[in-house]
C-alpha positions as CSV (number, residue, x, y, z in Angstrom):
1,M,-32.2,-41.6,14.4
2,D,-31.5,-43.9,11.4
3,E,-28.1,-45.3,10.7
4,Y,-26.2,-43.5,8.0
5,K,-25.9,-45.6,4.9
6,K,-23.3,-44.3,2.4
7,S,-24.6,-44.4,-1.1
8,L,-22.6,-44.4,-4.3
9,I,-23.1,-40.7,-4.8
10,D,-22.0,-40.1,-1.2
11,T,-18.8,-42.0,-1.9
12,I,-18.1,-40.0,-5.0
13,N,-18.8,-36.7,-3.1
14,W,-16.5,-37.7,-0.2
15,N,-13.8,-38.6,-2.8
16,D,-14.2,-35.2,-4.3
17,I,-13.9,-33.5,-0.9
18,E,-10.7,-35.5,-0.2
19,Q,-9.2,-34.5,-3.5
20,L,-10.1,-30.9,-3.0
21,H,-8.6,-31.0,0.5
22,A,-5.4,-32.4,-0.9
23,S,-5.2,-29.6,-3.4
24,V,-5.8,-27.0,-0.7
25,L,-2.9,-28.4,1.2
26,E,-0.7,-28.4,-1.9
27,I,-1.6,-24.8,-2.7
28,S,-0.9,-23.8,0.9
29,K,2.6,-25.3,0.6
30,Q,3.0,-23.6,-2.8
31,C,2.2,-20.2,-1.2
32,F,4.9,-20.7,1.4
33,E,7.4,-21.7,-1.3
34,Y,6.6,-18.5,-3.2
35,K,7.6,-16.5,-0.2
36,K,10.8,-18.4,0.3
37,I,11.8,-18.1,-3.4
38,C,10.9,-14.4,-3.4
39,V,13.1,-13.6,-0.4
40,T,16.0,-15.8,-1.7
41,L,15.8,-14.1,-5.1
42,I,15.8,-10.6,-3.7
43,G,18.7,-11.5,-1.4
44,G,20.7,-13.1,-4.2
45,I,20.2,-10.2,-6.6
46,S,20.9,-7.6,-3.9
47,A,24.2,-9.4,-3.0
48,A,25.2,-9.6,-6.7
49,L,24.4,-6.0,-7.4
50,L,26.4,-4.8,-4.4
51,K,29.3,-7.1,-5.2
52,F,29.6,-6.1,-8.9
53,N,29.0,-2.4,-8.2
54,N,31.5,-1.1,-10.8
55,D,31.6,2.7,-10.8
56,Q,28.2,3.3,-9.4
57,T,27.7,4.9,-6.1
58,L,26.3,2.9,-3.2
59,S,23.1,4.9,-3.2
60,S,22.4,4.2,-6.9
61,S,23.0,0.5,-6.3
62,L,20.6,0.6,-3.3
63,M,18.0,2.3,-5.5
64,T,18.5,-0.4,-8.2
65,I,18.0,-3.0,-5.5
66,G,14.9,-1.2,-4.4
67,C,13.5,-1.3,-7.9
68,F,14.3,-5.0,-8.5
69,S,12.9,-5.8,-5.0
70,L,9.7,-4.0,-5.9
71,L,9.3,-5.8,-9.2
72,I,10.2,-9.2,-8.0
73,S,8.0,-9.0,-4.9
74,F,5.0,-7.7,-7.0
75,I,5.3,-10.7,-9.3
76,F,5.4,-13.1,-6.4
77,F,2.6,-11.2,-4.7
78,L,0.3,-11.7,-7.7
79,C,1.2,-15.5,-7.9
80,D,0.6,-15.9,-4.2
81,A,-2.7,-14.0,-4.3
82,L,-3.9,-16.1,-7.2
83,A,-2.9,-19.3,-5.4
84,Y,-4.7,-18.1,-2.2
85,Y,-7.8,-17.3,-4.3
86,Y,-7.9,-20.9,-5.7
87,Q,-7.3,-22.3,-2.2
88,R,-10.4,-20.4,-1.0
89,K,-12.4,-21.4,-4.1
90,N,-11.6,-25.1,-3.4
91,R,-12.8,-24.7,0.2
92,Q,-15.9,-23.1,-1.0
93,Q,-16.5,-26.0,-3.4
94,M,-15.9,-28.5,-0.5
95,E,-18.6,-26.7,1.5
96,K,-21.1,-27.0,-1.4
97,I,-20.5,-30.7,-1.6
98,K,-20.9,-31.2,2.1
99,S,-24.2,-29.2,1.8
100,K,-25.4,-31.6,-0.9
101,I,-24.7,-34.6,1.3
102,C,-26.5,-33.0,4.2
103,L,-29.5,-32.2,2.1
104,R,-29.6,-35.6,0.6
105,H,-29.7,-37.2,4.1
106,N,-32.0,-34.5,5.8
107,I,-29.2,-33.5,8.2
108,I,-30.1,-30.1,9.7
109,T,-27.6,-30.0,12.5
110,Y,-24.6,-29.3,10.3
111,T,-23.8,-25.6,9.9
112,I,-22.6,-24.8,6.4
113,K,-19.7,-22.3,6.3
114,D,-20.3,-19.4,4.0
115,I,-16.9,-18.9,2.4
116,K,-16.6,-15.6,0.5
117,V,-14.1,-15.7,-2.3
118,S,-12.7,-12.7,-4.1
119,F,-9.4,-11.8,-5.7
120,F,-9.4,-8.5,-3.7
121,K,-9.7,-10.4,-0.4
122,S,-6.9,-12.8,-1.5
123,C,-4.6,-9.8,-2.1
124,F,-5.3,-8.4,1.4
125,N,-5.0,-11.3,3.8
126,L,-2.4,-11.6,6.6
127,S,-0.3,-14.2,4.8
128,M,0.7,-11.4,2.4
129,F,2.3,-9.3,5.1
130,L,5.8,-10.2,4.0
131,Y,5.1,-8.6,0.6
132,Y,3.7,-5.5,2.2
133,I,6.9,-5.0,4.1
134,I,9.1,-5.5,1.0
135,F,6.8,-3.0,-0.9
136,L,7.2,-0.5,1.9
137,V,11.0,-0.8,2.2
138,S,11.5,-0.7,-1.6
139,I,9.2,2.3,-2.2
140,L,10.8,4.1,0.7
141,D,14.3,3.3,-0.7
142,I,13.3,4.7,-4.2
143,I,11.7,7.9,-2.7
144,L,14.8,8.6,-0.6
145,F,17.0,8.1,-3.6
146,I,14.9,10.6,-5.5
147,H,15.5,13.1,-2.7
148,N,19.2,12.4,-2.7
149,K,19.3,10.4,0.5
150,T,20.2,6.7,0.9
151,F,17.9,4.5,3.0
152,L,20.8,3.5,5.2
153,N,21.9,7.1,5.9
154,Y,18.3,8.1,6.6
155,I,17.9,5.3,9.2
156,L,21.3,6.0,10.8
157,N,20.5,9.8,11.0
158,K,17.1,9.0,12.7
159,I,18.7,6.6,15.2
160,F,21.8,8.8,16.1
């Protein structure tokens, strides 16, 4: 087997891979930040709405919190899904560049990963589980309010 000699185009390709890898790491950090900001914002708004609950009943305040939580989490869900989509797109591009390097040097032992990318898949991956829980609790809160029950009363009645 001949010794690998890095050409100028290989160097450029490897630099591209390093830059794409760095962007994948930054996007991954960004996705985690989206989740932290979403939870913090929902918590802050919930506390403020409960604190400044003038003459509303507790159940209407909880319904308002449910609506705000649903809206906020949906916005962050879309941002997070889009970031995850671009993260996968960058990984797909990295594999294409690796494939070009392998073809250029007649390397047949490297297995190229087939990375499928779609916005639908980016919306339904395990990292989005937090948003699904928030959606579920918010929708349940709104439905229970419509049927004149509070979420807290419903849970307490089921437990006791």
